[in-house]
N, C-alpha and C positions, 0 to 999 in steps of 0.2 A: 712106485713113486716114493721119493724120499722127502720127509717132512723136516724142514729146517727150523730149528729153534732160534728164537731171537737172541741176539748177543747179550751176554750178561756183563754188566759193568762191574768191574772190581774196584774195591777201595783199598788203598794201602793199609796195612795193619796199624801203622803208627797213627793214621788219621782216625781209625776206629777206636783206638785207645784214648786219644785226646777227646773224641766226641763222647765216649762213654764216661770219662771223668768229668767233662763239663756238664753232661746231662745229669750225672749223679749230684754234682754240686748245685745245679739249678733246681732239681726236683726234691732232693733229700740233703739239704746242707748240714743238718744235724749230724749225719753220719760222718761227713768229712771233718767237721769241727770237733766233735767228740772223739772220733777215732784218731785225728791228727794230734790232739792234745795228749791223749792217752799213749799213743805211739812215741811222742816226744819224751814224755815222762819215763817210759820204759827204757828208751835209748839212753837217756841221761843217767838213769839208775844203773844200767848194765855197764856203762862206760865210766862210771865214777872213779875207778882206780886209775884211769888214764889222765884225768884232769884235776880231780879233787885231791886235797892233801890227806894226811893221816887223821882219821876221825877220833882216834883214842889217844893221840899224843898230847900230853899235858905240859903246860909251861906256866908255873905260878907267877912269873913276872909279866905275863900278858893277860891277866885276868880282866874280863869285862872291857876289852879294848873296842874302840869304834871300828867301823869298816875301813879297810886299808887295801893297798895293792897286794899285801901278803895274805890277808884274811878278808875276803870280799864282804862277808856278813859280820865281821868282828869275831870276838871270842866269848866264851861263856864264863861261868864263875870258877871253872877249873883251868882256864887258859886253853881250852880246846877250840879248834876251828869250827865255827857254826856252819859255814858253807859246806865243808866236808861232811859234817855230821848230818846235815839236811839231805845231801845227795845220797849218802849211804843209808840213811833212814828210809829213803824212798823204796829201797829194796825190800825191807821188811814189810812195809805197808802194802806194796803192790803184790808181793808174793803171797802174803796172808789173804788179801782180798781175792785174788784170782784163784788160788787153790781152794779156798773155802767156798767160793761161789761155784766152782766146777764140781767139787765134791757134793755140795748140797743139791745142785741141779741134777746130777747123775743119780744119786740115791733117791731124791724126791721124785724124779721122773719114773724110776722103777716102781716105787711104792704107789705112785699115783696111777700108773697103768694097771697094776694088779688090783688096786682097790676099786678103780672105776669099772673094771670088766668082770671082776669076781665078787659077787654080792656076799658070799659067805665070809670072805676075808675083809670086805669093806668095813664092817663094824669094828673089827679088831684094830685095823690100821688107823681108822679115824679116831678111835678112843685113845690110842697111844699118842696121836698127834695133838688131840685136845689137851692131853695131860702135859705135853711139852709146851704148848702155847700158854698154859696157865703159869709157867715159871718165867720170871723176868730173865731176859737174855744175859745181862751183866751178872746177876746172882748165880745163874747156872754156870756161866763161864768161870766165875771166881771159885765156885765149889769144885769144879773139875780140876782147875789148876792147883787148888790147895791140896788135893789128894796126891799129886805127883810132883809138884814144883813147877816153876816156870820153864818154858821151853817152846821151840817153834812148833814141834809136832802136836803137843797137847793144846797149844794155842789154836791151831787150825781145827782140831777136833772140838774144842770148846766153843768155837764160833760156828762151826758147821751144824752141830746138833740143833741149836735153837732155830736155824733157818729152814730145817726140813719141813715143818708143818705148812709154811706158806707155799712152798713149791709143790708139795704133795696134794694139797687141797686144790691148787690151781689146775694141775694136770688131771686130777680126778674129775673136776667139773667139766673140763673139755671132753674127756673120754665119755662121760655120761651123756653128753649131748651128741657126740659123733657116732656112738655105737648103734644108735637107732636109725641112722640114715640108710637109704635104700642101697647105696653102693657097698656098704659094709655087709648088709644082710645078703646081697647078691654074691659077694665074695665067699661068704661062709656057705651059702647054698651050693656054690660051684665047687666045693670041696677044698677050698683054701684052708690051710692050717692056721690056728690061732696066732702063733708067733709071726707068721707072714702077714696076716691081717693087721696086727698091731704095728708092724714095721712099715708097711706100705700104705696103709689107709688111715690109721688113727694117729700114729706118731707125727706125720707132717702137719696135722691140724693143730698140734700143740706148740709148734715152733714160734709163731708170732707172739703169743702170750708169754712163752718161756723166755724169749729174748728180753722182753721188758723186765720180767721177774729176775732174770740172771743179773741184769744191771742193778736192780734194786738190792739184791742179795750181796753183790760185790761191793756196792757203796756202803751198805750197812755193815759188812764185814770189816771194811777199812776203818769206819768210824768206831766200831766195837774194839778193834785192836788198839786204836789210839786211846780210847777210854780206859781199857785195861792197862795200857802202858802208863797213862796218867795216874792211875790208882796204884801203880807199882807191882802189878801182878801179871804183866805181859812178859816180853822177852827179858832176859837178864839185863841189869843196868849197864853192863859194859858194852852191850850191843846197842848202837844208836837206832832209835826209832822216833817217829814224830811225837808219839804220846809221851814217852819218858823225857824227851827233850823239853816239851812244854811244861811237864811236871817239875823238872829240876830247875827250870829257869823262871818260873812264875814269880818268885820272890824278887827277881831283879828286873822286872818289867820296866820300871821307871828309869833305871840306869842304862840298861842295854835292851831296848825293845825288840831288836831283831832276833834275839835269842828265842823269843816266843812267836813273833810275827812270821819269821821265815818258815818254820815247820807248819805253823797254822795256815798260812796262805797256800803252801804246797798241798796240804791236806784238803783245803776247800776246792782248789783247782782240780785235784784228782777226782774227788767225788762229783764235781760238776761235769767233768769230762765223761765219766762213766754213765751218768744219768742222761747226758745228751746223746751218747752213743746208743743207749738202750732205746730212747724215744725214736731216734732215727731208724734203727733197725726194725722197730715195730711198724713204722710207716712204710719202710721198704718192702717188708714181707706181708703186709696186710693186703688181702685181695681187693678190698674195697678201694684202697688207694690206687691200685693198678687200674681199676675201671675208671677212676676219675681222670687219669692222665690222657 
C-alpha cells in the first residue's frame, strides 16, 4: 500500500522575500530604520568622488560664501566646498568607528571568553581592564597619539584600547552565567573539547548582548574621533573629518553656520543610526522577544 502525502503549497520566492521584509519592518522597525540610515551614509561616503567636488581645493575669492548651485553647503574660511568636505569626512568617521568597534569586539570577546572560563587568568585580565577603565578615554588617546603623531592607524588603536574593558567585562559576565548550565556540563562530560564548547554552546549566548555593545562602542568611537579631531590630535588637518571641520569653523558660526551644522548634523545622524541598529538587533536576537511574537 502506498501512502500519499498531502500536496505541498509552494510560495514564490519573491513573495517570501517581500513577506520577510514586511514582517521585519513590522516586528523590528529599528533594524530597518537604523540599518537603512547607516547603509545610506556608507553609500554616500563611498561614492563621494562621483558626485562631490574637491574637498581640498581652496579659492580665497570664495571664502564663507552662502549655499549655491556650485557649493550646496557654501564654503569655509579657506574657500573650500563644505559639502564635499562633509561627504569625504564621513569616510574617516565611519571607517574609524567601524574598524575600532570590530577590533574592540574581537579582542574583548577573546579576553572575556578566557577570563570567564579560566579562573586563574580571570584575576589578571580583570585587573588590567580595571586599570584601563581608570584612565579617561580622551586622555589615553591623546597620550598614545602624542607618542607617534597623528595618523589613521594610531587613531584606531588609541580609540580601541579604552573600549576593551566594557566588552571584556560584558562577555565575561555572560560566560560565568552560561558555563554552569546543564547543557554545557553535559557537553564536557560527553568528551567535547573546550574550544568546541566555547564555540558551539557559550559563544552564541553572548551574541545578543554583544550586538548592543558593538553599537555602543561604534557610536562612542565615532564621537571620540570627532572629539580628537576637534582638539587637533586626530587625523592630519589636510584630511577632512567632521571633528576638524567643526574645530576650524567654530569661529565663523555666526557668518557661515552651515560650516558647523553640516558636519554636526551628519555626526548626530550617524550616531543615532548606529544606536537604533544596535537596539533593533538586540530585540531581533533576544530569545524572549521571539517567544512574545
